[in-house]
N, CA, C and O of each residue as an XYZ file, in Angstrom:
928
protein
N      48.617     95.084   -102.889
C      48.145     93.704   -103.020
C      49.211     92.745   -102.513
O      50.403     93.037   -102.605
N      48.797     91.619   -101.987
C      49.752     90.646   -101.484
C      50.364     89.901   -102.651
O      49.709     89.683   -103.671
N      51.628     89.508   -102.503
C      52.327     88.832   -103.581
C      53.136     87.681   -103.026
O      53.233     87.492   -101.814
N      53.730     86.895   -103.961
C      54.634     85.834   -103.567
C      53.966     84.745   -102.758
O      52.848     84.314   -103.041
N      54.717     84.301   -101.705
C      54.235     83.204   -100.879
C      52.932     83.497   -100.181
O      52.154     82.584    -99.905
N      52.680     84.773    -99.887
C      51.455     85.125    -99.181
C      50.237     84.896   -100.070
O      49.142     84.641    -99.569
N      50.425     84.986   -101.393
C      49.320     84.712   -102.306
C      48.846     83.277   -102.144
O      47.654     82.983   -102.230
N      49.811     82.386   -101.906
C      49.464     80.985   -101.660
C      48.610     80.871   -100.406
O      47.631     80.125   -100.370
N      48.998     81.627    -99.371
C      48.236     81.621    -98.120
C      46.814     82.109    -98.374
O      45.856     81.582    -97.808
N      46.686     83.122    -99.234
C      45.363     83.667    -99.546
C      44.458     82.596   -100.134
O      43.305     82.454    -99.727
N      44.987     81.842   -101.095
C      44.164     80.819   -101.734
C      43.956     79.601   -100.840
O      42.925     78.933   -100.921
N      44.933     79.316    -99.993
C      44.743     78.244    -99.013
C      43.656     78.626    -98.012
O      42.847     77.791    -97.607
N      43.651     79.902    -97.619
C      42.608     80.392    -96.716
C      41.244     80.303    -97.393
O      40.257     79.916    -96.768
N      41.195     80.663    -98.668
C      39.937     80.557    -99.409
C      39.468     79.110    -99.466
O      38.284     78.828    -99.282
N      40.408     78.183    -99.724
C      40.064     76.764    -99.803
C      39.563     76.248    -98.455
O      38.576     75.515    -98.392
N      40.253     76.637    -97.372
C      39.841     76.215    -96.030
C      38.442     76.729    -95.707
O      37.637     76.023    -95.098
N      38.161     77.954    -96.116
C      36.842     78.529    -95.858
C      35.763     77.898    -96.726
O      34.607     77.790    -96.317
N      36.150     77.486    -97.919
C      35.201     76.795    -98.787
C      34.809     75.449    -98.167
O      33.641     75.062    -98.174
N      35.820     74.743    -97.629
C      35.556     73.476    -96.932
C      34.676     73.725    -95.712
O      33.752     72.961    -95.432
N      34.975     74.807    -94.987
C      34.185     75.164    -93.805
C      32.739     75.473    -94.195
O      31.807     75.079    -93.493
N      32.556     76.169    -95.300
C      31.212     76.515    -95.769
C      30.429     75.262    -96.149
O      29.260     75.117    -95.790
N      31.086     74.355    -96.880
C      30.434     73.099    -97.277
C      30.113     72.256    -96.044
O      29.041     71.658    -95.949
N      31.071     72.215    -95.087
C      30.835     71.477    -93.848
C      29.662     72.038    -93.070
O      28.850     71.284    -92.534
N      29.568     73.353    -93.005
C      28.449     73.990    -92.317
C      27.122     73.672    -92.977
O      26.127     73.417    -92.298
N      27.107     73.687    -94.294
C      25.887     73.361    -95.031
C      25.476     71.913    -94.783
O      24.290     71.607    -94.663
N      26.470     71.024    -94.705
C      26.195     69.608    -94.425
C      25.588     69.439    -93.039
O      24.669     68.641    -92.852
N      26.103     70.193    -92.061
C      25.559     70.121    -90.701
C      24.104     70.577    -90.665
O      23.284     69.995    -89.956
N      23.791     71.608    -91.422
C      22.410     72.095    -91.477
C      21.485     71.011    -92.030
O      20.381     70.809    -91.525
N      21.946     70.319    -93.069
C      21.142     69.251    -93.676
C      20.946     68.096    -92.697
O      19.830     67.608    -92.521
N      22.052     67.656    -92.052
C      21.971     66.547    -91.090
C      21.085     66.919    -89.909
O      20.254     66.120    -89.478
N      21.261     68.136    -89.383
C      20.444     68.592    -88.260
C      18.967     68.634    -88.607
O      18.120     68.280    -87.787
N      18.659     69.067    -89.819
C      17.258     69.130    -90.260
C      16.658     67.737    -90.375
O      15.510     67.515    -89.991
N      17.447     66.790    -90.910
C      16.967     65.414    -91.050
C      16.695     64.797    -89.682
O      15.665     64.152    -89.481
N      17.624     64.996    -88.736
C      17.437     64.466    -87.383
C      16.209     65.074    -86.721
O      15.439     64.378    -86.059
N      16.034     66.371    -86.905
C      14.903     67.065    -86.289
C      13.576     66.530    -86.822
O      12.618     66.377    -86.064
N      13.518     66.246    -88.115
C      12.278     65.769    -88.724
C      12.031     64.290    -88.445
O      10.915     63.895    -88.110
N      13.083     63.467    -88.586
C      12.912     62.019    -88.450
C      12.660     61.598    -87.013
O      11.856     60.702    -86.753
N      13.359     62.257    -86.062
C      13.255     61.842    -84.664
C      12.516     62.873    -83.818
O      12.748     62.975    -82.614
N      11.635     63.628    -84.442
C      10.899     64.656    -83.710
C      10.068     64.063    -82.577
O       9.895     64.694    -81.534
N       9.551     62.844    -82.780
C       8.747     62.194    -81.744
C       9.573     61.882    -80.509
O       9.095     62.042    -79.386
N      10.818     61.436    -80.707
C      11.704     61.139    -79.572
C      12.024     62.421    -78.824
O      12.052     62.432    -77.593
N      12.262     63.486    -79.545
C      12.596     64.764    -78.921
C      11.422     65.307    -78.116
O      11.622     65.965    -77.095
N      10.200     65.039    -78.566
C       9.020     65.490    -77.826
C       8.957     64.848    -76.447
O       8.547     65.490    -75.480
N       9.360     63.584    -76.352
C       9.336     62.882    -75.069
C      10.478     63.338    -74.183
O      10.293     63.564    -72.987
N      11.658     63.473    -74.766
C      12.845     63.782    -73.965
C      12.845     65.197    -73.423
O      13.453     65.459    -72.385
N      12.173     66.121    -74.107
C      12.148     67.503    -73.620
C      13.550     68.071    -73.526
O      14.298     68.019    -74.503
N      13.932     68.620    -72.357
C      15.241     69.239    -72.179
C      16.366     68.228    -72.243
O      17.513     68.607    -72.482
N      16.072     66.941    -72.035
C      17.105     65.921    -72.048
C      17.481     65.492    -73.461
O      18.339     64.628    -73.643
N      16.843     66.091    -74.455
C      17.168     65.742    -75.835
C      18.599     66.139    -76.177
O      19.141     65.700    -77.191
N      19.226     66.989    -75.315
C      20.580     67.497    -75.531
C      20.649     68.427    -76.728
O      21.724     68.869    -77.132
N      19.475     68.718    -77.290
C      19.394     69.669    -78.410
C      20.365     69.327    -79.523
O      20.920     70.222    -80.160
N      20.580     68.011    -79.770
C      21.529     67.606    -80.806
C      21.202     68.204    -82.172
O      22.081     68.812    -82.783
N      19.974     68.057    -82.678
C      19.686     68.660    -83.985
C      19.825     70.176    -83.972
O      20.341     70.763    -84.923
N      19.363     70.814    -82.893
C      19.461     72.271    -82.802
C      20.922     72.702    -82.771
O      21.299     73.689    -83.403
N      21.745     71.954    -82.029
C      23.172     72.274    -81.945
C      23.823     72.158    -83.316
O      24.645     72.995    -83.689
N      23.456     71.118    -84.070
C      23.991     70.955    -85.416
C      23.566     72.110    -86.320
O      24.359     72.610    -87.117
N      22.322     72.523    -86.187
C      21.822     73.630    -87.009
C      22.534     74.936    -86.675
O      22.870     75.712    -87.570
N      22.762     75.177    -85.385
C      23.434     76.409    -84.963
C      24.884     76.417    -85.436
O      25.345     77.390    -86.034
N      25.607     75.313    -85.159
C      27.014     75.235    -85.573
C      27.119     75.313    -87.091
O      27.994     75.996    -87.623
N      26.223     74.611    -87.788
C      26.238     74.638    -89.247
C      26.001     76.033    -89.803
O      26.662     76.455    -90.752
N      25.055     76.745    -89.207
C      24.759     78.109    -89.667
C      25.946     79.039    -89.443
O      26.285     79.848    -90.307
N      26.577     78.914    -88.268
C      27.738     79.757    -87.965
C      28.903     79.441    -88.896
O      29.582     80.349    -89.377
N      29.135     78.146    -89.151
C      30.232     77.759    -90.042
C      29.979     78.255    -91.462
O      30.898     78.714    -92.140
N      28.736     78.160    -91.903
C      28.393     78.645    -93.242
C      28.611     80.151    -93.351
O      29.168     80.640    -94.334
N      28.166     80.875    -92.332
C      28.319     82.332    -92.331
C      29.789     82.735    -92.279
O      30.234     83.598    -93.036
N      30.542     82.095    -91.373
C      31.962     82.435    -91.239
C      32.754     81.993    -92.463
O      33.695     82.673    -92.873
N      32.380     80.857    -93.048
C      33.055     80.408    -94.266
C      32.881     81.412    -95.391
O      33.826     81.703    -96.123
N      31.673     81.940    -95.528
C      31.408     82.960    -96.548
C      32.197     84.231    -96.258
O      32.784     84.830    -97.159
N      32.205     84.638    -94.978
C      32.946     85.837    -94.583
C      34.433     85.671    -94.856
O      35.086     86.588    -95.354
N      34.970     84.489    -94.528
C      36.393     84.232    -94.752
C      36.751     84.213    -96.224
O      37.803     84.718    -96.615
N      35.880     83.631    -97.048
C      36.130     83.600    -98.493
C      36.173     85.016    -99.065
O      37.043     85.346    -99.871
N      35.226     85.841    -98.639
C      35.192     87.233    -99.113
C      36.442     87.987    -98.677
O      37.039     88.725    -99.462
N      36.834     87.795    -97.416
C      38.013     88.478    -96.904
C      39.279     88.066    -97.627
O      40.151     88.895    -97.892
N      39.382     86.758    -97.952
C      40.580     86.254    -98.626
C      40.665     86.746   -100.065
O      41.709     87.243   -100.488
N      39.589     86.616   -100.814
C      39.599     86.996   -102.227
C      39.760     88.500   -102.400
O      40.488     88.950   -103.285
N      39.088     89.278   -101.562
C      39.150     90.740   -101.680
C      40.362     91.319   -100.960
O      40.655     92.509   -101.071
N      41.064     90.459   -100.217
C      42.226     90.905    -99.439
C      41.832     92.085    -98.555
O      42.542     93.087    -98.462
N      40.687     91.933    -97.915
C      40.142     92.983    -97.055
C      40.602     92.748    -95.622
O      40.312     91.709    -95.028
N      41.315     93.715    -95.078
C      41.895     93.565    -93.737
C      40.814     93.417    -92.667
O      40.906     92.538    -91.811
N      39.797     94.269    -92.712
C      38.747     94.233    -91.679
C      37.986     92.913    -91.696
O      37.726     92.324    -90.647
N      37.630     92.450    -92.899
C      36.918     91.182    -93.014
C      37.772     90.024    -92.515
O      37.280     89.134    -91.820
N      39.047     90.040    -92.871
C      39.940     88.943    -92.491
C      40.153     88.892    -90.986
O      40.127     87.815    -90.390
N      40.364     90.053    -90.367
C      40.558     90.101    -88.912
C      39.270     89.709    -88.187
O      39.301     88.951    -87.218
N      38.144     90.230    -88.662
C      36.854     89.876    -88.052
C      36.614     88.375    -88.141
O      36.140     87.750    -87.192
N      36.947     87.814    -89.289
C      36.798     86.373    -89.481
C      37.654     85.598    -88.486
O      37.181     84.642    -87.872
N      38.922     86.009    -88.324
C      39.836     85.313    -87.419
C      39.334     85.359    -85.978
O      39.378     84.353    -85.269
N      38.858     86.525    -85.548
C      38.373     86.683    -84.166
C      37.119     85.847    -83.930
O      37.023     85.134    -82.932
N      36.160     85.936    -84.848
C      34.911     85.187    -84.699
C      35.153     83.683    -84.758
O      34.519     82.912    -84.036
N      36.073     83.277    -85.622
C      36.384     81.857    -85.742
C      37.047     81.336    -84.474
O      36.770     80.219    -84.039
N      37.924     82.146    -83.879
C      38.567     81.759    -82.619
C      37.526     81.602    -81.507
O      37.617     80.687    -80.689
N      36.542     82.498    -81.483
C      35.459     82.398    -80.494
C      34.629     81.142    -80.715
O      34.235     80.478    -79.756
N      34.360     80.812    -81.980
C      33.588     79.610    -82.290
C      34.339     78.357    -81.861
O      33.739     77.425    -81.325
N      35.650     78.331    -82.093
C      36.464     77.190    -81.660
C      36.368     77.018    -80.152
O      36.218     75.902    -79.655
N      36.456     78.132    -79.426
C      36.355     78.085    -77.960
C      35.014     77.517    -77.518
O      34.956     76.693    -76.604
N      33.938     77.952    -78.160
C      32.593     77.461    -77.816
C      32.454     75.975    -78.121
O      31.845     75.240    -77.345
N      33.006     75.531    -79.231
C      32.932     74.113    -79.599
C      33.694     73.249    -78.606
O      33.217     72.186    -78.207
N      34.876     73.702    -78.207
C      35.659     72.957    -77.215
C      34.904     72.888    -75.894
O      34.864     71.841    -75.247
N      34.304     74.012    -75.496
C      33.525     74.047    -74.250
C      32.339     73.092    -74.325
O      32.026     72.416    -73.346
N      31.672     73.032    -75.487
C      30.517     72.140    -75.651
C      30.923     70.680    -75.527
O      30.216     69.886    -74.907
N      32.064     70.324    -76.116
C      32.559     68.944    -76.029
C      32.905     68.588    -74.590
O      32.572     67.499    -74.123
N      33.572     69.499    -73.882
C      33.955     69.252    -72.485
C      32.716     69.097    -71.603
O      32.654     68.194    -70.768
N      31.736     69.976    -71.789
C      30.502     69.902    -71.002
C      29.760     68.597    -71.282
O      29.259     67.947    -70.364
N      29.696     68.221    -72.558
C      29.027     66.976    -72.917
C      29.693     65.770    -72.283
O      29.014     64.860    -71.808
N      31.023     65.759    -72.273
C      31.755     64.647    -71.652
C      31.547     64.633    -70.143
O      31.397     63.567    -69.546
N      31.538     65.808    -69.528
C      31.371     65.895    -68.071
C      29.987     65.423    -67.634
O      29.836     64.869    -66.546
N      28.975     65.641    -68.479
C      27.603     65.262    -68.135
C      27.245     63.855    -68.597
O      26.096     63.429    -68.476
N      28.223     63.143    -69.123
C      27.971     61.817    -69.695
C      27.271     60.888    -68.713
O      26.324     60.195    -69.087
N      27.724     60.863    -67.459
C      27.183     59.926    -66.466
C      25.754     60.251    -66.049
O      25.034     59.377    -65.565
N      25.342     61.497    -66.233
C      23.986     61.885    -65.819
C      22.959     61.685    -66.931
O      21.763     61.882    -66.718
N      23.427     61.295    -68.117
C      22.526     61.147    -69.249
C      21.450     60.089    -69.000
O      20.264     60.346    -69.205
N      21.863     58.911    -68.562
C      20.914     57.805    -68.426
C      19.812     58.139    -67.425
O      18.635     57.902    -67.697
N      20.186     58.690    -66.267
C      19.189     59.041    -65.258
C      18.225     60.093    -65.792
O      17.013     59.991    -65.604
N      18.772     61.099    -66.455
C      17.929     62.160    -67.002
C      16.977     61.638    -68.060
O      15.801     62.002    -68.072
N      17.473     60.788    -68.948
C      16.634     60.224    -70.002
C      15.549     59.341    -69.403
O      14.393     59.402    -69.821
N      15.923     58.512    -68.413
C      14.950     57.637    -67.750
C      13.835     58.448    -67.095
O      12.661     58.095    -67.207
N      14.198     59.524    -66.419
C      13.192     60.378    -65.765
C      12.243     61.001    -66.784
O      11.035     61.066    -66.559
N      12.800     61.460    -67.908
C      11.967     62.086    -68.932
C      11.020     61.072    -69.569
O       9.867     61.390    -69.862
N      11.510     59.853    -69.780
C      10.655     58.820    -70.356
C       9.507     58.474    -69.411
O       8.366     58.317    -69.847
N       9.811     58.356    -68.115
C       8.765     58.045    -67.140
C       7.744     59.182    -67.034
O       6.545     58.941    -66.892
N       8.234     60.415    -67.105
C       7.320     61.560    -67.100
C       6.401     61.520    -68.316
O       5.217     61.844    -68.231
N       6.971     61.116    -69.445
C       6.173     60.998    -70.663
C       5.109     59.921    -70.548
O       4.020     60.057    -71.106
N       5.422     58.840    -69.820
C       4.437     57.773    -69.623
C       3.248     58.279    -68.808
O       2.100     57.946    -69.102
N       3.528     59.080    -67.790
C       2.460     59.641    -66.951
C       1.524     60.508    -67.792
O       0.314     60.528    -67.566
N       2.094     61.221    -68.761
C       1.314     62.160    -69.571
C       0.761     61.523    -70.844
O       0.262     62.227    -71.722
N       0.846     60.209    -70.947
C       0.466     59.525    -72.191
C      -0.961     59.849    -72.618
O      -1.206     60.146    -73.787
N      -1.901     59.796    -71.682
C      -3.302     60.066    -72.019
C      -3.698     61.521    -71.769
O      -4.842     61.908    -72.006
N      -2.749     62.321    -71.289
C      -3.045     63.725    -71.012
C      -2.711     64.627    -72.192
O      -3.266     65.718    -72.323
N      -1.815     64.175    -73.039
C      -1.366     64.991    -74.172
C      -1.358     64.146    -75.439
O      -0.700     63.108    -75.506
N      -2.091     64.601    -76.432
C      -2.127     63.881    -77.700
C      -0.743     63.837    -78.338
O      -0.372     62.847    -78.970
N       0.018     64.919    -78.168
C       1.357     64.969    -78.734
C       2.277     63.937    -78.111
O       3.032     63.269    -78.817
N       2.219     63.800    -76.773
C       3.053     62.816    -76.075
C       2.625     61.402    -76.456
O       3.464     60.522    -76.648
N       1.316     61.192    -76.562
C       0.806     59.865    -76.950
C       1.329     59.463    -78.326
O       1.801     58.343    -78.522
N       1.238     60.383    -79.265
C       1.735     60.115    -80.616
C       3.241     59.882    -80.609
O       3.747     59.000    -81.303
N       3.955     60.684    -79.813
C       5.410     60.554    -79.725
C       5.805     59.181    -79.193
O       6.705     58.540    -79.736
N       5.135     58.726    -78.130
C       5.427     57.409    -77.563
C       5.113     56.304    -78.568
O       5.898     55.370    -78.732
N       3.974     56.406    -79.237
C       3.586     55.375    -80.203
C       4.619     55.255    -81.319
O       4.992     54.150    -81.714
N       5.077     56.395    -81.821
C       6.078     56.378    -82.895
C       7.426     55.875    -82.386
O       8.151     55.195    -83.111
N       7.762     56.211    -81.132
C       9.024     55.742    -80.550
C       9.020     54.228    -80.406
O      10.021     53.576    -80.701
N       7.902     53.661    -79.954
C       7.780     52.203    -79.842
C       8.053     51.530    -81.182
O       8.818     50.568    -81.260
N       7.430     52.035    -82.217
C       7.559     51.411    -83.527
C       8.926     51.678    -84.162
O       9.480     50.819    -84.848
N       9.460     52.873    -83.926
C      10.746     53.236    -84.525
C      11.890     52.420    -83.950
O      12.732     51.912    -84.689
N      11.919     52.295    -82.611
C      13.009     51.579    -81.945
C      12.650     50.131    -81.606
O      13.476     49.397    -81.063
N      11.425     49.720    -81.924
C      10.946     48.360    -81.633
C      11.147     48.036    -80.156
O      11.790     47.048    -79.800
N      10.583     48.892    -79.304
C      10.723     48.753    -77.858
C       9.374     49.025    -77.206
O       8.408     49.380    -77.882
N       9.315     48.855    -75.877
C       8.062     49.100    -75.168
C       8.357     49.513    -73.737
O       9.090     48.820    -73.032
N       7.793     50.639    -73.297
C       8.024     51.125    -71.944
C       9.433     51.652    -71.748
O      10.160     51.886    -72.713
N       9.810     51.837    -70.499
C      11.159     52.315    -70.193
C      12.128     51.140    -70.106
O      13.111     51.080    -70.844
N      11.841     50.200    -69.194
C      12.687     49.001    -69.072
C      12.043     47.794    -69.745
O      12.747     46.934    -70.275
N      10.709     47.720    -69.731
C       9.963     46.671    -70.432
C       8.486     47.074    -70.478
O       8.108     48.130    -69.971
N       7.669     46.238    -71.080
C       6.258     46.583    -71.281
C       5.476     46.722    -69.979
O       4.482     47.446    -69.935
N       5.909     46.035    -68.910
C       5.173     46.092    -67.639
C       5.215     47.480    -67.004
O       4.411     47.773    -66.118
N       6.133     48.334    -67.439
C       6.189     49.704    -66.906
C       4.870     50.434    -67.137
O       4.461     51.261    -66.322
N       4.214     50.130    -68.238
C       2.970     50.824    -68.563
C       1.856     50.502    -67.578
O       0.963     51.322    -67.364
N       1.898     49.310    -66.974
C       0.828     48.895    -66.067
C       0.795     49.739    -64.802
O      -0.222     49.773    -64.109
N       1.907     50.429    -64.488
C       1.951     51.304    -63.315
C       1.103     52.553    -63.533
O       0.548     53.107    -62.583
N       1.006     52.992    -64.780
C       0.313     54.244    -65.082
C      -0.995     54.035    -65.839
O      -1.970     54.750    -65.608
N      -1.016     53.064    -66.734
C      -2.173     52.864    -67.604
C      -2.077     51.467    -68.209
O      -1.327     50.629    -67.708
N      -2.809     51.213    -69.251
C      -2.707     49.929    -69.939
C      -1.585     49.984    -70.969
O      -1.113     51.061    -71.336
N      -1.169     48.819    -71.424
C      -0.110     48.762    -72.429
C      -0.660     49.281    -73.760
O      -1.699     48.805    -74.216
N       0.007     50.234    -74.385
C      -0.477     50.791    -75.659
C      -0.395     49.765    -76.785
O       0.446     48.866    -76.759
N      -1.260     49.907    -77.755
C      -1.237     49.009    -78.915
C       0.041     49.175    -79.730
O       0.429     48.274    -80.473
N       0.695     50.324    -79.590
C       1.931     50.561    -80.346
C       3.067     49.664    -79.880
O       4.098     49.581    -80.548
N       2.895     48.983    -78.733
C       3.909     48.041    -78.252
C       3.832     46.709    -78.986
O       4.752     45.896    -78.892
N       2.753     46.479    -79.711
C       2.590     45.224    -80.444
C       3.552     45.173    -81.632
O       3.783     46.175    -82.309
N       4.102     43.990    -81.867
C       5.005     43.822    -83.008
C       4.254     44.116    -84.304
O       4.786     44.761    -85.208
N       3.012     43.636    -84.385
C       2.136     43.977    -85.504
C       1.014     44.844    -84.941
O       0.010     44.339    -84.439
N       1.204     46.149    -85.034
C       0.272     47.073    -84.389
C      -1.096     47.079    -85.062
O      -1.207     47.213    -86.281
N      -2.132     46.931    -84.242
C      -3.518     47.056    -84.684
C      -4.371     47.379    -83.464
O      -3.960     47.119    -82.333
N      -5.522     47.928    -83.678
C      -6.362     48.363    -82.568
C      -6.748     47.186    -81.669
O      -7.253     46.166    -82.136
N      -6.496     47.354    -80.362
C      -6.860     46.339    -79.382
C      -5.908     45.174    -79.283
O      -6.184     44.222    -78.552
N      -4.779     45.215    -80.004
C      -3.867     44.066    -80.018
C      -3.241     43.802    -78.653
O      -3.006     42.648    -78.296
N      -2.968     44.864    -77.880
C      -2.338     44.679    -76.568
C      -3.277     43.966    -75.600
O      -2.829     43.165    -74.780
N      -4.565     44.248    -75.688
C      -5.543     43.597    -74.806
C      -5.745     42.130    -75.170
O      -6.188     41.332    -74.343
N      -5.422     41.784    -76.395
C      -5.609     40.412    -76.863
C      -4.334     39.585    -76.720
O      -4.202     38.515    -77.313
N      -3.392     40.103    -75.917
C      -2.138     39.384    -75.640
C      -1.338     39.071    -76.905
O      -0.719     38.012    -77.013
N      -1.359     39.991    -77.847
C      -0.542     39.832    -79.048
C       0.935     39.982    -78.674
O       1.251     40.606    -77.661
N       1.845     39.417    -79.481
C       3.282     39.539    -79.188
C       3.706     41.006    -79.093
O       3.361     41.824    -79.946
N       4.466     41.322    -78.030
C       4.912     42.694    -77.792
C       6.417     42.814    -78.004
O       7.147     41.823    -77.957
N       6.865     44.044    -78.237
C       8.306     44.300    -78.252
C       8.828     44.066    -76.839
O       8.288     44.620    -75.881
N       9.870     43.255    -76.698
C      10.360     42.892    -75.369
C      11.276     43.939    -74.736
O      11.088     44.270    -73.565
N      12.257     44.470    -75.461
C      13.175     45.417    -74.806
C      12.506     46.740    -74.454
O      11.588     47.186    -75.143
N      12.980     47.367    -73.366
C      12.504     48.698    -73.018
C      13.159     49.737    -73.907
O      14.143     49.449    -74.589
N      12.617     50.939    -73.901
C      13.116     51.995    -74.789
C      14.319     52.737    -74.220
O      14.991     53.464    -74.952
N      14.606     52.568    -72.919
C      15.683     53.338    -72.302
C      17.016     53.095    -72.996
O      17.768     54.035    -73.252
N      17.310     51.823    -73.302
C      18.607     51.514    -73.915
C      18.693     52.087    -75.328
O      19.698     52.692    -75.701
N      17.630     51.891    -76.110
C      17.644     52.371    -77.496
C      17.733     53.888    -77.573
O      18.504     54.438    -78.359
N      16.929     54.563    -76.741
C      16.932     56.028    -76.749
C      18.255     56.561    -76.216
O      18.803     57.529    -76.742
N      18.767     55.911    -75.154
C      20.048     56.337    -74.585
C      21.158     56.224    -75.623
O      21.963     57.142    -75.779
N      21.201     55.099    -76.329
C      22.221     54.905    -77.353
C      22.055     55.899    -78.491
O      23.038     56.361    -79.070
N      20.798     56.228    -78.813
C      20.555     57.211    -79.866
C      21.103     58.577    -79.463
O      21.752     59.258    -80.256
N      20.829     58.966    -78.214
C      21.294     60.264    -77.722
C      22.819     60.299    -77.666
O      23.439     61.258    -78.125
N      23.423     59.250    -77.101
C      24.880     59.219    -76.963
C      25.563     59.132    -78.328
O      26.606     59.746    -78.551
N      24.966     58.370    -79.231
C      25.546     58.238    -80.568
C      25.548     59.578    -81.291
O      26.529     59.952    -81.934
N      24.439     60.289    -81.177
C      24.366     61.602    -81.814
C      25.249     62.618    -81.107
O      25.811     63.512    -81.740
N      25.372     62.472    -79.764
C      26.286     63.343    -79.032
C      27.724     63.119    -79.457
O      28.492     64.069    -79.611
N      28.089     61.836    -79.650
C      29.441     61.514    -80.108
C      29.678     62.042    -81.517
O      30.773     62.495    -81.850
N      28.630     61.977    -82.339
C      28.742     62.495    -83.700
C      29.005     63.994    -83.682
O      29.850     64.497    -84.423
N      28.271     64.703    -82.825
C      28.476     66.145    -82.700
C      29.893     66.441    -82.229
O      30.550     67.346    -82.742
N      30.365     65.660    -81.235
C      31.722     65.865    -80.730
C      32.770     65.631    -81.795
O      33.727     66.397    -81.910
N      32.594     64.564    -82.585
C      33.543     64.270    -83.658
C      33.546     65.340    -84.728
O      34.602     65.747    -85.212
N      32.353     65.795    -85.097
C      32.244     66.853    -86.101
C      32.896     68.137    -85.602
O      33.589     68.827    -86.349
N      32.661     68.449    -84.321
C      33.264     69.652    -83.732
C      34.785     69.564    -83.755
O      35.464     70.559    -84.009
N      35.324     68.368    -83.489
C      36.779     68.190    -83.477
C      37.368     68.424    -84.867
O      38.381     69.107    -85.015
N      36.717     67.847    -85.890
C      37.198     68.023    -87.267
C      37.092     69.481    -87.694
O      38.029     70.044    -88.261
N      35.942     70.085    -87.416
C      35.750     71.486    -87.790
C      36.697     72.404    -87.035
O      37.186     73.392    -87.584
N      36.955     72.073    -85.760
C      37.874     72.898    -84.970
C      39.269     72.880    -85.578
O      39.959     73.899    -85.588
N      39.689     71.709    -86.091
C      41.006     71.609    -86.730
C      41.058     72.478    -87.990
O      42.027     73.202    -88.216
N      39.999     72.395    -88.805
C      39.933     73.224    -90.016
C      39.886     74.701    -89.646
O      40.535     75.534    -90.279
N      39.112     75.012    -88.617
C      38.976     76.400    -88.183
C      40.288     76.946    -87.635
O      40.617     78.112    -87.853
N      41.038     76.106    -86.925
C      42.329     76.540    -86.389
C      43.293     76.884    -87.521
O      44.025     77.871    -87.455
N      43.279     76.052    -88.557
C      44.100     76.343    -89.739
C      43.648     77.660    -90.365
O      44.470     78.475    -90.784
N      42.328     77.856    -90.423
C      41.791     79.092    -90.979
C      42.223     80.319    -90.202
O      42.533     81.354    -90.791
N      42.244     80.207    -88.866
C      42.688     81.329    -88.025
C      44.147     81.668    -88.317
O      44.507     82.839    -88.439
N      44.985     80.634    -88.427
C      46.416     80.859    -88.703
C      46.613     81.539    -90.055
O      47.361     82.509    -90.168
N      45.933     81.020    -91.081
C      46.041     81.616    -92.411
C      45.511     83.048    -92.419
O      46.092     83.926    -93.058
N      44.409     83.282    -91.709
C      43.817     84.621    -91.662
C      44.758     85.613    -90.988
O      44.872     86.759    -91.423
N      45.428     85.173    -89.930
C      46.387     86.048    -89.238
C      47.559     86.398    -90.148
O      48.005     87.545    -90.191
N      48.056     85.389    -90.880
C      49.173     85.632    -91.799
C      48.766     86.597    -92.909
O      49.510     87.513    -93.259
N      47.574     86.374    -93.453
C      47.113     87.221    -94.548
C      46.855     88.649    -94.082
O      47.244     89.602    -94.757
N      46.201     88.802    -92.935
C      45.903     90.150    -92.431
C      47.189     90.909    -92.105
O      47.283     92.116    -92.326
N      48.177     90.184    -91.575
C      49.463     90.818    -91.275
C      50.130     91.312    -92.553
O      50.697     92.404    -92.585
N      50.057     90.497    -93.609
C      50.656     90.882    -94.886
C      49.917     92.062    -95.509
O      50.542     92.970    -96.058
N      48.577     92.050    -95.424
C      47.781     93.157    -95.971
C      48.127     94.461    -95.260
O      48.274     95.503    -95.899
N      48.257     94.399    -93.944
C      48.579     95.588    -93.158
C      49.975     96.099    -93.501
O      50.202     97.305    -93.588
N      50.909     95.164    -93.695
C      52.282     95.551    -94.039
C      52.322     96.226    -95.409
O      52.981     97.252    -95.577
N      51.619     95.651    -96.386
C      51.584     96.247    -97.720
C      50.932     97.626    -97.697
O      51.370     98.539    -98.397
N      49.895     97.767    -96.898
C      49.220     99.059    -96.764
C      50.177    100.095    -96.175
O      50.236    101.236    -96.634
N      50.924     99.677    -95.151
C      51.872    100.591    -94.505
C      52.988    100.978    -95.469
O      53.376    102.144    -95.535
N      53.513     99.990    -96.228
C      54.596    100.266    -97.176
C      54.132    101.178    -98.306
O      54.897    102.008    -98.798
N      52.874    101.018    -98.716
C      52.361    101.796    -99.837
C      52.196    103.269    -99.473
O      52.490    104.154   -100.278
N      51.720    103.522    -98.246
C      51.428    104.897    -97.852
C      52.568    105.566    -97.089
O      52.626    106.792    -96.995
N      53.472    104.754    -96.546
C      54.536    105.364    -95.757
C      55.905    105.003    -96.312
O      56.924    105.430    -95.770
């Protein structure tokens, strides 16, 4: 069994993994809320949604799993569990760093991609009930209309009633007050804001994970040394 200063490392590793587990669980909750609340926006954006909620759910699930694995390895002083935890955690850190770099590199292409997806959604407004519902909810949620303004709809169809400040059947045809701003800015800011949130969360978790890797390496080295001393 490990003793002395290494025992402190064991409990510090357990604490770090407990924080990682709680953080992972929090990501799962946040990702689920985003997926449910903004599902209509994601339906319009398609591949340009950047999979923010899905990414949060995946990272959260991995952090929860690895946090549990690390806690078990630390408390049981199990060499295989501790080494496996360190290796998997190092791989997760690498993936998170890569995701942040890719997201930053694609930053300039976000607006064009989002604009194209929104315009494609406008074309399909009357072709798909799901897209129609998604657009209507997006108008009301972000208090916007069209891509750049309400006149965008006239290129493809009539202005939807969901563009009305006080939505009711036939309100757009009766020249009721409409939401003036287009949805491109609101949706773009939503995507970038959530992307920045993911990047910030990844940075914090990566720091905790890096500490966990260091503690896991120290603990596994001590466990191996004690095993060698005991038998040899």
